[in-house]
C-alpha positions, 0 to 999 in steps of 0.5 A: 230944714232950710239952708241956715238951718244946715249951717247952724247945725254944722256949725254947733256939731263942729266947734272948731268950724266958724259960723262963716266956715260952715256957711262957706261949706255949705255953699261950696257943696251946693254950687259943686252940686248945682254945677254937676247937674247943669253940666248933665252929670248924675250925683249919687250920694251912698245911703242918701239918694241921687240927683239926675235930670229929667226931661220934660217934653214939649207939650200943650197946655191951658191958660186958666184965665183965657182958657186958650191953648199954650204951648209949653217948651221942652224943659230939663228939670232936677230930679231926686230919688232917695236911696234905700237907707234914707227911705227905711230911716224915714219909714222907722222914724215916722213910725216911732213918732206916731206911736208916740203920739 
């Protein structure tokens, strides 16, 4: 599902929202989540999962073309851990779809 798919789904579920309002709502939520992660906060959505920042330590890599060693600096990357309810729902629904096929 893409961002535009999410906007379309939201606009179709809530008829009182215009497409523009749905787009603004999705943008606002995603911007707030991004900003919280940038500030180092953890985001937890019960029944869905949690977002946090993981630290990747510096390391030595290799340039695939030349084969020479390259220093890769430390990075902080977003990480998503699905919640129990989401994991169970995905497992059940994919099992149902496999049975139909």
